[in-house]
C-alpha positions in Angstrom: 31.3 -16.5 6.2 30.1 -20.2 6.8 28.3 -18.9 10.2 26.2 -16.0 7.8 25.6 -18.8 5.6 24.4 -21.3 8.1 22.3 -18.4 9.6 20.6 -17.3 6.0 20.0 -21.0 5.2 18.4 -21.8 8.2 16.3 -19.0 8.4 15.0 -20.2 5.0 14.3 -23.5 5.8 13.0 -22.6 9.2 10.3 -20.3 7.7 9.6 -22.8 5.0 8.9 -25.3 8.0 6.6 -22.8 9.4 4.6 -22.2 6.7 4.0 -26.0 6.2 3.2 -26.5 9.8 0.9 -23.6 9.4 -1.1 -25.4 6.3 -0.9 -28.6 8.2 -2.4 -27.0 11.4 0.8 -27.7 13.4 1.2 -24.4 14.9 -1.2 -22.7 17.5 -4.4 -20.9 16.0 -3.2 -17.6 17.0 0.1 -17.8 15.1 -1.6 -19.5 12.1 -1.6 -16.5 9.9 -1.7 -19.0 6.5 -5.4 -20.0 7.3 -6.3 -17.1 9.7 -5.7 -15.0 6.1 -8.1 -17.3 4.3 -10.8 -17.2 7.0 -10.6 -13.1 7.0 -10.5 -13.5 3.3 -13.5 -15.5 3.2 -15.3 -13.3 5.5 -14.8 -10.2 4.1 -15.3 -11.6 0.5 -18.7 -12.7 2.2 -19.4 -9.2 3.0 -18.7 -7.9 -0.3 -21.6 -10.4 -1.8 -24.0 -9.4 0.7 -23.4 -5.9 1.0 -21.8 -4.7 -2.3 -21.0 -0.8 -2.2 -20.7 -0.7 -6.1 -23.7 -2.8 -7.2 -22.4 -3.4 -10.8 -18.9 -4.9 -9.8 -18.8 -8.6 -10.2 -18.0 -10.9 -7.6 -14.9 -12.2 -9.5 -14.1 -8.8 -10.1 -11.0 -7.8 -12.6 -7.9 -9.2 -11.6 -9.3 -11.1 -8.6 -7.1 -13.9 -9.0 -3.9 -12.3 -9.7 -4.6 -10.1 -6.5 -5.4 -13.6 -4.8 -1.9 -14.7 -6.3 -0.2 -12.1 -4.7 -1.9 -12.3 -1.3 0.2 -15.7 -0.9 3.1 -14.4 -2.6 4.1 -11.6 -0.4 2.4 -12.9 2.8 4.6 -16.4 2.3 6.5 -17.0 -0.6 8.5 -13.9 -0.3 8.6 -14.4 3.3 10.2 -17.4 3.1 12.7 -15.9 0.5 13.7 -12.7 2.3 13.8 -14.3 5.9 17.4 -15.3 5.2 18.7 -12.1 4.6 17.1 -10.6 7.5 18.3 -13.2 9.7 21.9 -12.5 8.3 21.7 -8.9 8.8 20.6 -9.3 12.2 23.4 -11.7 13.0 26.0 -8.8 11.4 24.2 -6.3 13.6 25.0 -8.3 16.7 28.5 -8.5 15.6 28.7 -4.8 15.8 27.4 -5.5 19.2 24.0 -3.7 18.2 20.9 -5.7 19.5 17.0 -5.0 19.6 17.6 -3.4 22.7 20.3 -0.8 21.5 17.6 1.6 20.2 15.1 1.6 23.1 12.9 4.7 23.5 9.9 3.0 25.3 10.3 0.1 27.4 6.8 -1.7 27.5 8.0 -4.9 29.6 6.3 -3.0 33.0 2.9 -2.2 31.5 0.1 -4.2 31.4 -0.5 -6.5 28.4 -3.3 -4.1 26.8 -1.3 -0.9 26.8 1.8 -2.8 25.7 -0.6 -3.9 22.3 -2.4 -0.2 22.0 1.3 1.3 22.0 2.7 -1.3 19.9 -0.5 -1.1 17.3 -0.1 2.7 17.0 3.7 3.2 16.8 4.0 0.5 13.9 0.8 2.3 12.3 2.5 5.4 12.2 5.7 3.7 10.7 4.0 2.4 7.9 1.9 5.4 7.5 5.2 7.3 7.3 6.5 4.9 4.9 3.5 4.8 2.5 4.0 8.6 2.3 7.6 8.0 0.8 6.5 5.5 -1.5 4.4 8.4 -2.9 6.7 11.4 -2.5 9.7 10.0 -4.0 9.5 9.2 -7.7 11.8 6.2 -7.6 9.6 4.4 -4.7 6.6 5.4 -6.7 7.5 3.2 -9.5 7.4 0.2 -7.4 4.2 1.4 -5.4 2.4 1.6 -8.9 1.6 -2.0 -8.7 -0.5 -1.7 -5.7 -2.2 1.3 -7.5 -2.9 -0.4 -10.7 -5.9 -1.9 -9.2 -8.9 -0.7 -11.7 -11.8 -2.2 -9.5 -11.5 -2.3 -5.8 -11.9 -5.6 -4.0 -10.4 -7.2 -0.2 -7.9 -9.1 -2.2 -6.4 -5.5 -3.5 -5.1 -5.1 0.3 -2.0 -7.1 -0.7 -1.3 -6.3 -4.1 1.9 -4.7 -4.0 5.7 -5.0 -5.5 7.9 -7.0 -3.5 10.4 -4.2 -3.4 8.0 -2.8 -0.5 9.0 -5.4 1.7 12.4 -4.3 1.3 11.3 -0.9 2.8 8.5 -1.8 5.1 10.1 -4.4 7.0 13.4 -2.6 8.0 11.4 0.4 9.2 8.9 -1.6 10.9 11.7 -3.3 12.6 12.8 0.3 13.9 9.6 0.4 15.6 9.7 -2.4 17.1 13.3 -1.6 18.7 12.0 1.4 19.8 9.6 -0.2 21.7 12.4 -2.4 23.7 13.2 -5.0 20.7 10.1 -7.2 21.5 6.6 -7.6 20.3 4.2 -7.9 23.2 3.2 -11.5 23.8 -0.3 -11.2 22.3 0.7 -9.0 19.3 -1.0 -11.7 17.1 -4.0 -9.7 18.1 -2.6 -6.6 16.3 -1.7 -8.8 13.3 -4.8 -10.0 12.8 -6.7 -6.5 13.5 -4.4 -5.2 10.8 -5.1 -7.9 8.2 -8.7 -7.5 8.7 -8.8 -3.5 8.8 -6.7 -3.5 5.5 -8.9 -6.1 3.9 -12.1 -4.1 4.7 -10.3 -0.7 3.5 -10.1 -2.6 0.0 -13.2 -4.1 0.0 -16.3 -3.5 -2.2 -18.3 -2.8 0.8 -18.9 0.7 2.3 -17.6 1.3 5.6 -17.2 4.7 7.4 -17.2 3.7 11.1 -19.3 6.9 12.1 -17.1 8.9 14.5 -14.5 6.3 14.6 -13.7 7.7 11.1 -10.9 9.9 12.7 -9.3 7.2 14.1 -9.7 4.3 11.9 -8.9 4.1 8.1 -12.1 2.9 6.2 -13.1 2.0 2.7 -14.6 5.5 1.5 -11.3 6.9 2.9 -9.0 4.5 1.0 -10.9 4.3 -2.0 -9.9 7.9 -2.4 -6.6 7.1 -1.9 -6.6 5.0 -5.2 -8.5 7.5 -7.0 -7.0 8.6 -10.4 -7.9 12.1 -10.8 -7.0 14.5 -7.8 -6.5 18.0 -7.5 -3.3 19.3 -8.2 -2.5 20.4 -4.7 -2.9 16.7 -3.9 -1.0 15.1 -6.7 1.4 13.4 -4.6 -1.3 11.3 -2.8 -3.9 11.8 0.0 -5.1 9.4 2.7 -2.3 7.1 3.4 -3.3 5.7 6.5 -3.0 1.9 6.9 -5.1 1.2 10.0 -5.9 4.5 11.5 -6.8 7.5 9.8 -5.6 9.6 12.5 -2.3 10.6 11.0 -4.2 11.8 8.1 -6.4 14.2 10.1 -3.2 14.9 11.9 -0.9 16.1 9.3 -3.7 17.4 6.6 -3.3 14.7 4.4 -7.0 13.4 4.8 -9.5 13.9 1.4 -12.9 12.6 1.0 -14.7 15.3 -1.3 -17.8 12.8 -2.0 -18.6 9.0 -0.9 -19.6 7.8 -4.4 -18.3 4.3 -4.7 -18.0 4.9 -8.8 -14.8 6.9 -9.2 -11.8 5.8 -11.9 -8.6 4.1 -10.1 -5.5 4.3 -10.7 -3.1 6.8 -12.3 -2.4 8.4 -15.6 -0.6 6.0 -17.5 -2.3 3.0 -16.5 -3.2 1.7 -20.2 0.4 1.2 -20.8 1.3 -0.5 -17.2 2.1 -4.3 -17.3 -1.3 -6.6 -16.7 0.8 -9.7 -15.4 3.0 -10.4 -12.3 6.2 -10.8 -13.5 5.7 -7.8 -15.7 4.5 -5.9 -12.8 7.3 -6.9 -10.8 10.2 -5.9 -13.2 8.5 -2.7 -14.0 9.9 -0.4 -11.5 13.4 -1.9 -12.4 13.3 -0.9 -16.0 11.3 2.3 -15.9 13.9 3.6 -12.8 16.8 2.9 -15.3 15.2 4.4 -18.2 14.6 7.8 -16.1 18.3 7.8 -14.9 19.7 7.3 -18.5 17.3 10.3 -19.6 18.6 12.5 -16.6 
Protein backbone atom coordinates (compact mmCIF):
# COMPACT_ATOMS: atom_id res chain seq x y z
CA UNK A 1 0.00 0.00 0.00
CA UNK A 2 2.86 2.37 0.82
CA UNK A 3 4.28 1.76 -2.65
CA UNK A 4 1.05 2.89 -4.30
CA UNK A 5 0.83 5.91 -2.01
CA UNK A 6 4.40 6.89 -2.91
CA UNK A 7 3.57 6.59 -6.60
CA UNK A 8 0.44 8.67 -6.11
CA UNK A 9 2.12 11.47 -4.17
CA UNK A 10 5.29 11.54 -6.28
CA UNK A 11 3.26 11.85 -9.48
CA UNK A 12 1.28 14.80 -8.13
CA UNK A 13 4.45 16.51 -6.90
CA UNK A 14 6.17 15.80 -10.22
CA UNK A 15 3.31 17.26 -12.25
CA UNK A 16 3.16 20.30 -9.96
CA UNK A 17 6.89 20.84 -10.43
CA UNK A 18 6.50 20.48 -14.20
CA UNK A 19 3.84 23.19 -14.27
CA UNK A 20 5.98 25.41 -12.06
CA UNK A 21 9.01 24.91 -14.27
CA UNK A 22 6.92 25.64 -17.34
CA UNK A 23 5.76 28.94 -15.86
CA UNK A 24 9.36 29.93 -15.10
CA UNK A 25 10.64 28.84 -18.56
CA UNK A 26 12.68 25.96 -17.17
CA UNK A 27 11.46 23.36 -19.65
CA UNK A 28 12.21 23.17 -23.40
CA UNK A 29 9.88 25.44 -25.41
CA UNK A 30 8.35 22.48 -27.24
CA UNK A 31 7.23 20.99 -23.91
CA UNK A 32 6.05 24.29 -22.45
CA UNK A 33 2.30 23.91 -22.75
CA UNK A 34 1.64 26.67 -20.20
CA UNK A 35 3.07 29.48 -22.29
CA UNK A 36 2.22 27.64 -25.50
CA UNK A 37 -1.46 27.75 -24.54
CA UNK A 38 -1.18 31.46 -23.76
CA UNK A 39 0.55 32.29 -27.06
CA UNK A 40 -1.97 30.31 -29.11
CA UNK A 41 -4.87 31.88 -27.18
CA UNK A 42 -3.60 35.42 -27.73
CA UNK A 43 -3.00 34.74 -31.43
CA UNK A 44 -6.50 33.36 -32.01
CA UNK A 45 -8.04 36.11 -29.88
CA UNK A 46 -6.22 38.58 -32.13
CA UNK A 47 -7.87 36.97 -35.17
CA UNK A 48 -11.26 37.35 -33.47
CA UNK A 49 -10.60 41.07 -33.05
CA UNK A 50 -9.28 41.56 -36.58
CA UNK A 51 -11.75 39.34 -38.47
CA UNK A 52 -14.90 38.89 -36.36
CA UNK A 53 -17.49 36.58 -37.88
CA UNK A 54 -20.31 37.83 -35.65
CA UNK A 55 -19.80 41.60 -35.87
CA UNK A 56 -22.00 42.47 -32.89
CA UNK A 57 -20.29 40.07 -30.48
CA UNK A 58 -18.10 41.85 -27.95
CA UNK A 59 -14.36 41.20 -27.69
CA UNK A 60 -14.89 40.34 -24.01
CA UNK A 61 -17.93 38.20 -24.76
CA UNK A 62 -20.35 36.66 -22.29
CA UNK A 63 -18.56 34.24 -19.90
CA UNK A 64 -15.15 35.12 -21.35
CA UNK A 65 -13.40 35.06 -17.96
CA UNK A 66 -15.22 31.92 -16.86
CA UNK A 67 -13.95 30.15 -19.97
CA UNK A 68 -10.45 31.52 -19.41
CA UNK A 69 -10.48 29.96 -15.95
CA UNK A 70 -11.71 26.67 -17.40
CA UNK A 71 -8.71 26.67 -19.77
CA UNK A 72 -6.17 26.73 -16.98
CA UNK A 73 -8.18 24.55 -14.62
CA UNK A 74 -8.66 21.70 -17.09
CA UNK A 75 -5.24 21.96 -18.69
CA UNK A 76 -3.13 22.34 -15.54
CA UNK A 77 -4.86 22.36 -12.14
CA UNK A 78 -6.93 19.24 -12.73
CA UNK A 79 -3.99 17.59 -14.49
CA UNK A 80 -2.02 17.95 -11.25
CA UNK A 81 -4.84 16.49 -9.17
CA UNK A 82 -5.57 13.51 -11.43
CA UNK A 83 -1.97 12.62 -12.28
CA UNK A 84 -1.55 10.60 -9.08
CA UNK A 85 -4.55 8.41 -9.87
CA UNK A 86 -3.30 7.59 -13.36
CA UNK A 87 0.23 6.84 -12.16
CA UNK A 88 -1.18 4.50 -9.50
CA UNK A 89 -3.38 2.78 -12.07
CA UNK A 90 -0.41 2.25 -14.38
CA UNK A 91 1.56 0.74 -11.51
CA UNK A 92 -1.35 -1.57 -10.72
CA UNK A 93 -1.48 -2.70 -14.36
CA UNK A 94 2.26 -3.35 -14.29
CA UNK A 95 1.75 -5.51 -11.22
CA UNK A 96 -0.69 -7.56 -13.29
CA UNK A 97 2.00 -7.92 -16.00
CA UNK A 98 0.12 -5.51 -18.28
CA UNK A 99 2.31 -2.83 -19.83
CA UNK A 100 1.75 -0.14 -22.45
CA UNK A 101 3.10 -2.61 -25.02
CA UNK A 102 0.67 -5.41 -24.05
CA UNK A 103 -2.01 -4.32 -26.53
CA UNK A 104 0.15 -3.13 -29.41
CA UNK A 105 -1.52 -3.46 -32.80
CA UNK A 106 0.55 -0.96 -34.79
CA UNK A 107 4.27 -0.69 -34.07
CA UNK A 108 5.33 2.78 -35.17
CA UNK A 109 8.96 2.54 -34.08
CA UNK A 110 10.26 1.46 -37.50
CA UNK A 111 8.39 4.17 -39.44
CA UNK A 112 9.76 7.58 -40.43
CA UNK A 113 9.06 10.37 -37.93
CA UNK A 114 6.51 12.08 -40.18
CA UNK A 115 4.55 8.82 -40.58
CA UNK A 116 4.58 8.25 -36.81
CA UNK A 117 3.16 11.73 -36.26
CA UNK A 118 0.42 11.38 -38.87
CA UNK A 119 -0.75 7.99 -37.58
CA UNK A 120 -0.53 9.17 -33.97
CA UNK A 121 -2.61 12.24 -34.84
CA UNK A 122 -5.26 10.31 -36.78
CA UNK A 123 -5.68 7.47 -34.25
CA UNK A 124 -5.94 9.78 -31.25
CA UNK A 125 -8.36 12.05 -33.07
CA UNK A 126 -10.60 9.10 -33.92
CA UNK A 127 -10.56 7.98 -30.27
CA UNK A 128 -11.61 11.49 -29.23
CA UNK A 129 -14.31 11.64 -31.93
CA UNK A 130 -15.72 8.31 -30.71
CA UNK A 131 -15.61 9.48 -27.08
CA UNK A 132 -17.38 12.70 -28.08
CA UNK A 133 -20.16 10.67 -29.71
CA UNK A 134 -20.60 8.70 -26.48
CA UNK A 135 -20.94 11.94 -24.51
CA UNK A 136 -23.95 12.82 -26.63
CA UNK A 137 -25.52 9.39 -26.98
CA UNK A 138 -25.71 8.36 -23.32
CA UNK A 139 -27.87 10.57 -21.04
CA UNK A 140 -25.67 10.03 -17.97
CA UNK A 141 -22.63 11.32 -19.92
CA UNK A 142 -24.60 14.12 -21.55
CA UNK A 143 -25.32 15.60 -18.11
CA UNK A 144 -21.59 16.26 -17.74
CA UNK A 145 -21.07 17.30 -21.36
CA UNK A 146 -23.75 19.96 -20.97
CA UNK A 147 -21.09 22.17 -19.40
CA UNK A 148 -19.37 22.50 -22.76
CA UNK A 149 -22.65 23.17 -24.51
CA UNK A 150 -23.69 25.84 -22.02
CA UNK A 151 -21.67 28.36 -24.04
CA UNK A 152 -24.04 31.05 -25.34
CA UNK A 153 -21.51 33.15 -27.26
CA UNK A 154 -18.77 31.25 -29.02
CA UNK A 155 -15.15 32.25 -28.64
CA UNK A 156 -11.72 30.60 -28.60
CA UNK A 157 -11.66 30.01 -24.81
CA UNK A 158 -14.87 27.95 -25.02
CA UNK A 159 -12.64 25.21 -26.43
CA UNK A 160 -11.61 24.14 -22.93
CA UNK A 161 -14.85 24.76 -21.06
CA UNK A 162 -15.78 21.23 -20.08
CA UNK A 163 -16.68 19.25 -16.97
CA UNK A 164 -13.73 17.64 -15.21
CA UNK A 165 -15.48 14.26 -15.55
CA UNK A 166 -14.71 14.40 -19.27
CA UNK A 167 -11.03 14.10 -18.36
CA UNK A 168 -11.89 10.89 -16.52
CA UNK A 169 -13.41 9.47 -19.71
CA UNK A 170 -11.11 10.91 -22.38
CA UNK A 171 -7.79 10.14 -20.71
CA UNK A 172 -8.16 6.32 -20.42
CA UNK A 173 -9.46 6.03 -23.99
CA UNK A 174 -6.62 8.18 -25.29
CA UNK A 175 -4.23 5.96 -23.32
CA UNK A 176 -5.72 2.94 -25.09
CA UNK A 177 -4.97 4.69 -28.38
CA UNK A 178 -1.34 5.12 -27.33
CA UNK A 179 -1.19 1.46 -26.25
CA UNK A 180 -2.43 0.37 -29.67
CA UNK A 181 0.45 2.34 -31.19
CA UNK A 182 3.12 0.49 -29.26
CA UNK A 183 2.75 2.23 -25.92
CA UNK A 184 4.72 5.37 -26.71
CA UNK A 185 4.25 8.82 -28.15
CA UNK A 186 6.47 9.83 -31.08
CA UNK A 187 9.41 11.97 -30.02
CA UNK A 188 7.87 14.96 -31.79
CA UNK A 189 4.34 14.42 -30.42
CA UNK A 190 4.39 18.01 -29.16
CA UNK A 191 3.65 19.04 -32.77
CA UNK A 192 0.41 17.05 -32.68
CA UNK A 193 -0.57 18.42 -29.27
CA UNK A 194 0.04 22.05 -30.22
CA UNK A 195 -1.73 21.53 -33.55
CA UNK A 196 -4.76 20.08 -31.73
CA UNK A 197 -4.89 23.07 -29.35
CA UNK A 198 -4.70 25.50 -32.28
CA UNK A 199 -7.41 23.75 -34.30
CA UNK A 200 -9.63 23.49 -31.22
CA UNK A 201 -9.26 27.21 -30.51
CA UNK A 202 -10.00 28.10 -34.14
CA UNK A 203 -13.06 25.83 -34.19
CA UNK A 204 -14.56 27.79 -31.30
CA UNK A 205 -13.33 31.23 -32.34
CA UNK A 206 -15.49 34.08 -33.60
CA UNK A 207 -13.77 33.76 -36.97
CA UNK A 208 -15.34 32.20 -40.04
CA UNK A 209 -13.05 29.40 -41.19
CA UNK A 210 -13.97 26.63 -43.65
CA UNK A 211 -10.55 25.55 -45.07
CA UNK A 212 -11.99 25.34 -48.61
CA UNK A 213 -11.72 21.81 -50.05
CA UNK A 214 -9.89 20.74 -46.88
CA UNK A 215 -13.15 21.13 -44.93
CA UNK A 216 -13.74 17.42 -45.58
CA UNK A 217 -10.59 16.65 -43.61
CA UNK A 218 -10.18 19.36 -40.97
CA UNK A 219 -12.81 20.56 -38.54
CA UNK A 220 -13.67 24.25 -38.77
CA UNK A 221 -15.56 27.01 -36.99
CA UNK A 222 -18.63 26.85 -39.27
CA UNK A 223 -18.99 23.12 -38.80
CA UNK A 224 -18.39 23.26 -35.08
CA UNK A 225 -20.81 26.13 -34.53
CA UNK A 226 -23.60 23.83 -35.73
CA UNK A 227 -22.39 21.23 -33.24
CA UNK A 228 -23.33 23.77 -30.56
CA UNK A 229 -26.65 24.71 -32.20
CA UNK A 230 -29.54 24.83 -29.76
CA UNK A 231 -32.10 23.72 -32.33
CA UNK A 232 -31.47 20.67 -34.54
CA UNK A 233 -33.83 18.49 -36.61
CA UNK A 234 -35.50 15.69 -34.66
CA UNK A 235 -33.53 13.12 -36.64
CA UNK A 236 -30.32 14.77 -35.38
CA UNK A 237 -31.35 15.33 -31.77
CA UNK A 238 -28.33 13.40 -30.41
CA UNK A 239 -25.91 15.82 -32.01
CA UNK A 240 -23.95 16.50 -35.18
CA UNK A 241 -20.41 17.35 -36.23
CA UNK A 242 -18.57 15.53 -33.44
CA UNK A 243 -15.12 16.10 -34.96
CA UNK A 244 -12.31 17.35 -32.73
CA UNK A 245 -9.46 18.21 -35.10
CA UNK A 246 -10.61 16.20 -38.11
CA UNK A 247 -14.00 16.45 -39.81
CA UNK A 248 -13.51 13.35 -41.95
CA UNK A 249 -15.03 11.04 -39.31
CA UNK A 250 -18.31 12.95 -39.51
CA UNK A 251 -18.37 12.70 -43.29
CA UNK A 252 -17.47 9.00 -43.17
CA UNK A 253 -20.10 8.13 -40.56
CA UNK A 254 -22.76 10.55 -41.86
CA UNK A 255 -22.90 12.73 -38.75
CA UNK A 256 -22.04 15.91 -40.69
CA UNK A 257 -24.59 18.74 -40.78
CA UNK A 258 -24.10 22.29 -42.09
CA UNK A 259 -27.45 23.67 -43.30
CA UNK A 260 -26.12 27.23 -43.55
CA UNK A 261 -23.01 29.30 -42.87
CA UNK A 262 -24.73 31.99 -40.85
CA UNK A 263 -22.91 32.62 -37.60
CA UNK A 264 -26.00 34.05 -35.90
CA UNK A 265 -27.63 30.90 -34.54
CA UNK A 266 -28.87 30.13 -31.03
CA UNK A 267 -26.46 27.99 -29.04
CA UNK A 268 -26.96 25.66 -26.08
CA UNK A 269 -29.77 23.24 -25.20
CA UNK A 270 -33.45 23.34 -24.25
CA UNK A 271 -33.13 23.86 -20.49
CA UNK A 272 -30.16 26.22 -20.71
CA UNK A 273 -31.93 28.94 -18.71
CA UNK A 274 -32.00 26.73 -15.62
CA UNK A 275 -28.40 25.57 -16.03
CA UNK A 276 -25.89 26.90 -13.42
CA UNK A 277 -23.90 29.93 -14.51
CA UNK A 278 -20.93 29.54 -12.14
CA UNK A 279 -17.98 27.14 -12.16
CA UNK A 280 -18.92 25.25 -8.98
CA UNK A 281 -22.55 24.87 -9.98
CA UNK A 282 -21.65 23.62 -13.45
CA UNK A 283 -19.17 21.08 -12.14
CA UNK A 284 -21.57 19.60 -9.59
CA UNK A 285 -24.63 19.71 -11.85
CA UNK A 286 -24.05 16.35 -13.51
CA UNK A 287 -23.95 14.49 -10.19
CA UNK A 288 -27.10 16.01 -8.72
CA UNK A 289 -29.00 15.70 -12.00
CA UNK A 290 -27.99 12.07 -12.46
CA UNK A 291 -28.97 11.26 -8.85
CA UNK A 292 -32.44 12.81 -9.33
CA UNK A 293 -33.01 10.90 -12.56
CA UNK A 294 -31.94 7.63 -10.94
CA UNK A 295 -34.45 8.13 -8.10
CA UNK A 296 -37.19 9.01 -10.57
CA UNK A 297 -36.52 5.83 -12.54
